[in-house]
C-alpha positions as CSV (number, residue, x, y, z in Angstrom):
1,M,5.5,38.4,-25.7
2,K,4.3,35.0,-24.3
3,T,2.2,35.0,-21.3
4,M,2.2,32.5,-18.3
5,L,0.0,32.2,-15.2
6,F,2.1,30.7,-12.5
7,I,0.2,29.3,-9.6
8,I,1.9,28.4,-6.5
9,N,0.9,26.6,-3.3
10,P,3.7,27.7,-0.9
11,R,2.9,25.2,1.9
12,A,3.2,22.1,-0.4
13,G,5.8,19.5,0.5
14,R,8.6,21.0,2.7
15,E,7.9,24.5,1.3
16,Q,10.9,24.1,-1.0
17,I,9.3,26.5,-3.5
18,R,10.3,29.5,-1.3
19,S,14.1,29.0,-1.8
20,K,13.7,28.3,-5.5
21,L,11.1,30.8,-6.6
22,L,13.3,33.7,-7.8
23,E,15.6,31.3,-9.8
24,I,12.4,29.8,-11.4
25,L,11.0,33.2,-12.3
26,D,14.4,34.3,-13.7
27,L,14.3,31.3,-15.9
28,F,10.9,31.8,-17.2
29,S,11.4,35.6,-17.8
30,A,14.8,34.8,-19.7
31,A,12.7,32.4,-21.9
32,G,10.4,35.4,-23.0
33,F,7.5,34.9,-20.8
34,Q,5.6,37.6,-19.1
35,V,4.7,35.9,-15.9
36,Q,1.6,36.5,-13.7
37,V,2.1,34.9,-10.3
38,H,-0.6,33.9,-8.0
39,I,-0.1,32.5,-4.5
40,T,-3.0,30.2,-3.5
41,Q,-4.9,31.6,-0.4
42,E,-7.5,28.9,0.2
43,P,-9.0,25.7,-1.0
44,K,-10.3,26.1,-4.7
45,D,-8.4,29.3,-5.1
46,A,-6.4,27.7,-7.9
47,T,-9.5,26.7,-9.8
48,R,-11.0,30.2,-9.5
49,V,-8.0,31.9,-10.7
50,V,-7.4,29.5,-13.8
51,R,-11.0,29.9,-14.7
52,E,-10.8,33.6,-14.6
53,Y,-7.3,34.2,-16.2
54,G,-6.4,31.0,-17.9
55,K,-8.1,31.6,-21.2
56,D,-6.0,34.4,-21.9
57,M,-2.6,32.7,-21.3
58,N,-0.2,30.8,-23.5
59,L,0.8,28.7,-20.6
60,V,-0.5,27.8,-17.1
61,V,2.1,26.5,-14.7
62,C,1.5,25.2,-11.2
63,S,3.8,24.3,-8.4
64,G,2.5,22.4,-5.5
65,G,1.2,18.7,-4.8
66,D,-1.4,16.5,-6.4
67,G,-4.2,18.5,-4.7
68,T,-2.9,21.8,-6.3
69,L,-2.7,20.2,-9.7
70,N,-6.2,18.9,-9.4
71,E,-7.5,22.5,-8.7
72,V,-5.5,23.7,-11.8
73,I,-6.9,21.0,-14.0
74,S,-10.4,21.6,-12.6
75,G,-10.2,25.2,-13.8
76,L,-8.6,24.3,-17.2
77,A,-11.4,21.8,-17.9
78,E,-14.0,24.7,-17.9
79,I,-12.1,26.4,-20.7
80,E,-13.1,25.5,-24.2
81,K,-9.6,25.7,-25.6
82,P,-7.4,25.4,-22.6
83,P,-3.8,26.7,-22.7
84,L,-0.8,24.2,-22.2
85,L,-0.1,23.1,-18.8
86,G,3.3,22.9,-17.1
87,Y,3.8,21.2,-13.6
88,I,6.6,21.7,-11.0
89,P,5.8,19.0,-8.3
90,A,6.3,20.1,-4.7
91,G,4.1,17.8,-2.7
92,S,4.4,14.8,-0.4
93,T,4.0,12.1,-3.0
94,N,3.6,13.5,-6.4
95,D,2.1,10.4,-7.8
96,Y,1.1,12.0,-11.2
97,A,4.5,13.6,-11.8
98,S,6.0,10.2,-11.3
99,S,3.7,8.9,-13.9
100,L,4.7,11.6,-16.4
101,Q,8.3,11.1,-15.5
102,I,8.6,14.9,-14.5
103,P,11.9,15.5,-12.5
104,K,11.7,15.7,-8.8
105,S,14.2,18.6,-8.9
106,M,12.2,22.0,-9.0
107,M,14.7,23.5,-11.4
108,E,14.9,20.5,-13.8
109,A,11.1,20.6,-13.7
110,A,11.0,24.1,-14.7
111,Q,13.4,23.4,-17.5
112,N,11.4,20.5,-18.5
113,I,8.4,22.9,-19.2
114,L,10.6,25.1,-21.4
115,S,12.1,22.2,-23.4
116,G,9.1,19.7,-23.3
117,Q,6.5,18.9,-25.9
118,P,2.8,18.9,-25.6
119,Y,1.5,15.6,-24.3
120,P,-2.2,14.9,-24.4
121,I,-3.5,13.5,-21.0
122,D,-7.0,12.1,-19.9
123,I,-8.8,13.6,-17.0
124,G,-11.7,12.3,-15.1
125,S,-15.3,13.7,-14.9
126,F,-16.8,12.9,-11.4
127,C,-20.5,13.3,-11.3
128,G,-20.4,15.9,-14.1
129,E,-19.5,18.6,-11.6
130,Q,-15.9,17.8,-10.4
131,Y,-12.7,16.5,-12.1
132,F,-9.8,14.4,-11.2
133,I,-6.3,13.9,-12.9
134,Y,-5.1,10.6,-11.4
135,I,-7.4,9.0,-8.8
136,A,-11.0,8.9,-7.5
137,A,-11.2,6.6,-4.4
138,F,-13.3,5.5,-1.4
139,G,-13.0,3.4,1.6
140,A,-10.0,2.3,3.7
141,F,-6.9,4.5,3.5
142,T,-8.6,7.3,1.5
143,E,-9.5,9.4,4.4
144,V,-5.9,9.6,5.4
145,S,-5.0,11.9,2.5
146,Y,-7.2,14.8,3.5
147,Q,-7.2,14.1,7.2
148,T,-3.3,13.9,7.7
149,P,-2.2,17.6,8.6
150,Q,-0.1,19.4,6.2
151,D,2.9,19.7,8.6
152,K,2.9,15.9,9.1
153,K,2.9,15.4,5.3
154,N,5.8,17.7,5.1
155,L,7.7,15.8,7.8
156,L,7.0,12.2,6.7
157,G,6.2,12.5,3.0
158,H,4.1,9.4,1.7
159,Q,5.0,7.4,4.7
160,A,2.4,9.5,6.6
161,Y,-0.2,7.9,4.4
162,V,0.8,4.4,5.4
163,L,1.3,5.1,9.2
164,E,-2.0,6.7,9.5
165,G,-3.8,4.1,7.3
166,V,-2.5,1.2,9.3
167,K,-4.3,2.6,12.4
168,S,-7.6,2.1,10.7
169,L,-7.2,-1.6,9.6
170,A,-8.8,-2.9,12.7
171,A,-12.0,-1.0,12.0
172,L,-12.6,-1.4,8.4
173,K,-15.8,0.0,7.2
174,T,-17.8,-1.8,4.5
175,Y,-19.7,-0.2,1.6
176,P,-22.5,-2.2,-0.1
177,M,-22.5,-1.0,-3.5
178,R,-23.7,-1.8,-7.1
179,V,-21.2,-1.2,-9.8
180,Q,-21.9,-1.0,-13.5
181,W,-19.5,-0.7,-16.5
182,E,-20.0,-1.6,-20.0
183,D,-22.1,-4.8,-19.9
184,E,-21.0,-5.8,-16.4
185,V,-22.7,-5.5,-13.1
186,L,-21.1,-6.3,-9.7
187,E,-23.0,-6.1,-6.4
188,E,-20.8,-6.5,-3.2
189,E,-19.7,-5.1,0.2
190,F,-16.4,-3.2,-0.6
191,V,-13.8,-1.8,1.9
192,F,-11.9,0.1,-0.8
193,G,-12.3,1.2,-4.4
194,M,-10.2,3.3,-6.7
195,V,-10.4,4.5,-10.3
196,T,-7.1,5.7,-11.6
197,N,-5.0,6.9,-14.4
198,T,-1.5,6.6,-12.8
199,I,1.3,4.1,-12.3
200,S,1.8,5.3,-8.6
201,V,-0.7,5.7,-5.7
202,G,0.5,7.1,-2.3
203,G,4.2,6.6,-3.6
204,F,3.6,3.0,-4.2
205,K,3.9,1.6,-7.8
206,G,2.6,-1.9,-6.8
207,L,-0.9,-0.8,-6.4
208,V,-1.6,-0.3,-9.9
209,T,-0.5,-3.5,-11.7
210,Q,-2.3,-3.3,-15.0
211,S,-0.6,-1.7,-18.0
212,V,-1.3,2.1,-17.9
213,A,-1.4,4.7,-20.6
214,L,-2.1,8.2,-19.5
215,N,-4.1,8.9,-22.7
216,D,-5.8,5.8,-23.8
217,G,-9.4,6.8,-22.8
218,E,-9.5,4.2,-20.1
219,F,-9.2,4.1,-16.4
220,E,-7.8,1.2,-14.3
221,V,-10.4,0.1,-11.6
222,L,-9.5,-1.8,-8.4
223,L,-12.2,-2.8,-5.9
224,I,-11.7,-4.9,-2.7
225,R,-14.5,-6.7,-1.2
226,K,-15.1,-7.3,2.6
227,P,-12.6,-9.9,4.0
228,R,-14.1,-12.6,6.2
229,T,-11.2,-13.3,8.4
230,P,-8.0,-11.7,9.6
231,K,-6.2,-14.1,7.2
232,D,-8.1,-12.9,4.3
233,L,-7.3,-9.2,5.2
234,S,-3.5,-10.1,5.5
235,N,-3.7,-11.9,2.2
236,I,-5.2,-8.8,0.5
237,I,-2.5,-6.5,1.9
238,S,0.1,-8.9,0.8
239,Y,-1.3,-9.0,-2.7
240,M,-1.7,-5.3,-2.9
241,F,1.8,-4.3,-1.6
242,L,3.9,-7.5,-2.1
243,K,2.5,-8.5,-5.6
244,E,1.7,-12.0,-4.4
245,E,-0.8,-14.5,-6.1
246,P,-4.2,-13.1,-7.5
247,N,-6.7,-12.7,-4.7
248,D,-10.4,-13.6,-4.8
249,Y,-11.3,-10.5,-2.9
250,V,-9.8,-8.1,-5.4
251,Y,-11.6,-7.1,-8.7
252,K,-9.4,-5.4,-11.5
253,F,-10.7,-4.1,-14.8
254,K,-10.4,-1.2,-17.3
255,T,-13.3,0.9,-18.5
256,R,-14.1,4.3,-20.1
257,E,-17.2,4.9,-17.8
258,L,-18.2,3.7,-14.4
259,R,-21.5,3.9,-12.5
260,M,-21.6,3.3,-8.6
261,S,-24.7,3.3,-6.3
262,S,-25.2,2.8,-2.7
263,Q,-28.1,3.2,-0.2
264,A,-25.9,5.6,2.1
265,P,-23.8,8.3,1.0
266,V,-20.2,7.3,0.6
267,D,-17.1,9.7,1.1
268,W,-14.9,10.1,-2.0
269,V,-11.3,11.6,-2.4
270,L,-10.2,13.0,-5.7
271,D,-6.6,13.5,-6.1
272,G,-5.9,13.3,-2.3
273,E,-8.7,15.9,-1.5
274,F,-12.1,15.4,-0.2
275,G,-14.6,15.1,-3.0
276,G,-17.8,15.0,-1.1
277,S,-20.3,12.3,0.0
278,H,-22.5,10.6,-2.8
279,S,-24.9,7.7,-3.1
280,E,-24.8,8.0,-6.9
281,V,-21.6,8.4,-8.8
282,V,-20.8,8.5,-12.5
283,I,-17.2,8.7,-13.6
284,R,-16.2,9.3,-17.2
285,N,-12.9,9.4,-18.9
286,L,-12.3,12.7,-20.9
287,Q,-9.7,11.4,-23.3
288,G,-6.9,13.7,-24.3
289,R,-8.8,16.7,-22.7
290,M,-5.6,18.7,-22.2
291,E,-1.9,18.8,-22.9
292,I,1.0,19.0,-20.5
293,L,4.6,19.8,-21.3
294,R,7.0,17.0,-20.7
295,T,10.4,15.7,-22.0
296,G,10.0,12.0,-20.6
297,Q,9.4,9.0,-22.6
298,D,5.7,7.7,-23.2
299,S,4.3,6.1,-20.2
């Protein structure tokens, strides 16, 4: 009999998994899986469980938001030959599920796992100790993702990120940093930066305008330097959200590896969760590190 570890974050999104769980379990059982269910109890719980039991499974499935998926990916990354991954999105934004064209309907997503084919995906190594699946970011807006209460996320969805983020525009903090990639070096005062492998960030597809492939071994990088006037800030926002003309304050490039350093520690967010404060950061792309089941067309 095929074995499955099914990890569930019951609070993600609007707690919709509660009304679908028995139906989903029946679907997996009928497909011949012996299912071991784990309900997450605390932060990093999913990583621990995957690390402990994942190596003995044919398939690991998780249901939750991007943060839950990050924890599962982090556990799988520590297994030499990780099992296949299935994902039933149930969060507020589900950026990565959108990039993978995984259905929003939980039952359709479960069917997608059973009928899907293995699809290799890149993951990010952060300082050699942590992992991310679709975004590592610092600066303006990033604190919103982990400071916004879960019940507010459930109520407003990705609009919560925007509403909370707008409040902080008047007090933008700057981060003097040195950025190195390939043969390039950039030294500026930044207000925001993100390293991504996704077509959608915070529910907005316009933030990542470069061509994106989820398994090409490269990240898309966006850095925004300090605006000098309110008009500069307005132009930056217009550029990011309204896709207006290129802006002198915005840097975009692709790379397999990135090094960033600053005199003072900088707070980072990994897949919407707090990733710690660091003055030295090395980000590497681990190309095709694992495979996820999906039926969508290539991204």
